[in-house]
N, C-alpha and C positions, 0 to 999 in steps of 0.2 A: 770452953770457948776458944775459937781460933785466934792465933796471934795476928792482929790486924797490922802490926808493925813489921811483920816478916816480909822480906823481898822475895817475890816468886822467881824462880829460875825457869819457869815454864812460859817462855815467849809464845805468842800465838804462832801457829804453823806457818803463816805466809808473811809474817813480819820479819823479813830477812833481806840480805843483800847477797850478791854473788861472792863466793869465797875469793875469786880472783879479781874483785872489783877494781883495785888500783892498777891492774895491767890494762884496763880498758877505759880510763878517764882521760878526757881532753882537758888540759889546763891552760889558763892564762889567755891573753888577748891575741897572741900570735903576732905575725908581722906580714905586711904586704910587700912583696919583693918582685924583682925581675930576674930573668935568667935562671929559673929554678931547674935543677937537674934531678929528676925523680930516681935516678940509679943510686944516689948517695945522699940525697937530702941537702945538698949544697945549693947556694944561690949566688947570683952575681952582686946584687946590692939590694938594701932596703929602700923602697921607694920614698917613704916618708914615715914619720911618727904618727900614730893614730890616737883617737880618744874614744873610750866607751865601747871598744871592740869593733869588730867588722862582721857584716851580715852577708850570707849568700843564699840565694834562692834560684833553683833551676828553671822555675816558671814553665813547666811543661804545658802545651796546649793539646788537650785530648779531643777526639771526636768520635761519634758513634756512627759506624758505617750503616747500621740498620735503622737509623733514625728515619721516620716517615714511611716505613714499610709495614703493612698490615701483618698482624699476628706474630710480629717479633717484639718481645719485651725490651724496653730501654736498658741500656747497660749490660747486654749480653757480652761476656768476656771475650769470646772469639771474634767479635766485631768491633772491639774497642781498639782504637789506633791513636798513635801520637803523630800530630801534624808537625810540630816544631818545639824547640826549646828556646827560651829567651833568658839565658843565665845572667844573673845580676849579682855584683859584688859592691856593696855599698857601706858607707861609713863616713868618717870625718878625719881628714888629715889635720895635724897640729903644726907640722913643719912644711916648708915650701922651698923648692929649688927651681932653677931655670927649666930643667928637664921636666919636673912634675908640673910646673905651671903650664907648660905647653901640652902635656898630656891631658890636663884637666880642661883646657880650652878646647881640645879635640881637633878642630880644624883651625890651623894656624901656621905661620911661618915665624923664624927667629932671625933678627938682624942684630949686629953690633957686638962689641965685647965691653966689659966694664959696665956700662949702662946698656942692658940688654932690652931690645924692643920686640915684644911678642905681638905679631899682627894677626888679628882674627882673619879667617878666610871663609869665603862662601862655598868653597869646594873641598871635598875630602880626598886625601891621597892615600896610597898604600902605607906610607910611613906614619899616618895617623893612627893606625890600629896596632895595638900592642898585645903582648902576652903578660898577664898579671896573675901572681899567685899569692894566695893567703895560706900561710904555713904556721902551725901551732904545735906545742908540745902535746905528746900523747904517750901514755903509759907511765909507770912508775920510774922507768929508766929513761930520763930526758936530758942527760948531759953526755958530752963526749962524741966521738965520731960515729957511734952507732945508736945515737939517741932516737927514741920513738917520735914519730911526727904524723900528723894528719894534715893533708895539703889539698888545695883546691886551685886549679889553673883554669882561668878564663881565657879562651883563645880569641884573637882578633877583637880584643877588648877596646871599647871606645867609651869615653865619659859623655853620655848623651845629654847630661844637664849642663854642660859647658862649665867654664871657670866660675865658681861662686866664692865669696869671701864675706865672712861675718866677723867684725872686730868686736872686742869686748872691753869694757872699762876695767882697768886694772887687772887685765887677764890676757891670755894668748888668743890669737886669732883662730877662727875655724875655717877649713876649707872642705866643704862637703863634696863627696864623690859618689857616683853611680855608674860603675863600668858594666856595660852590656857586652856579652860575647856575641859574635856574628858568624854566620856560616860563610863558606868560601865557594865560589863557583867552581874552582878546580877540583873540589871534593865534597860535594853536597851531602854525602853519606856521613861525613865527620861531624858529630855533635860538638858544638863549640865550648865544651869544658871537659876536664878530666879530674878524677879524684884519686888520690894516693894515700896509702896508710903503711906505716912500718911499726911493728912492735919493737920497743927498745930492747937492745941486747947488752947485758952488763959485761 
């Protein structure tokens, strides 16, 4: 009779993970920052503390150039085109500053010192668009000057939902955000987001 208590060392052929798994894992919630420098991974400042992570979606809009033409099957790869991207960075801030409040409101002006007055505006200006980056730990080497990172920069970002505020009983307030990237008339070929990755070096 076989020993039913014996532990088999014969794992199924495909029940495996890559040997270098921890070199390619993204960890933790990351931070939303401004002034990101992709050459060294540094940034100017953290925009605000977040809760429950931050989500990115490039939202590509595809179209089929062959649609409506007889004898062409739908989704022929040579005729598949991208019309545009609507990159979106969304989540919830848990901290708020004068600068962030104005960014979340999107179209606004600021007056005063001490007691700051954020005045909503019905017109957008060039200053209302910002560059916003989500950057997070990547790979098993994630400390020091050569730490690994995965980063996503949204260009010409605008919080299209406006300033939103949810208070909570016996808890901290929530400030939801949804930054959308925008194209620029001066360079319409430039997709309004960039992705950066660096393998950590010990």
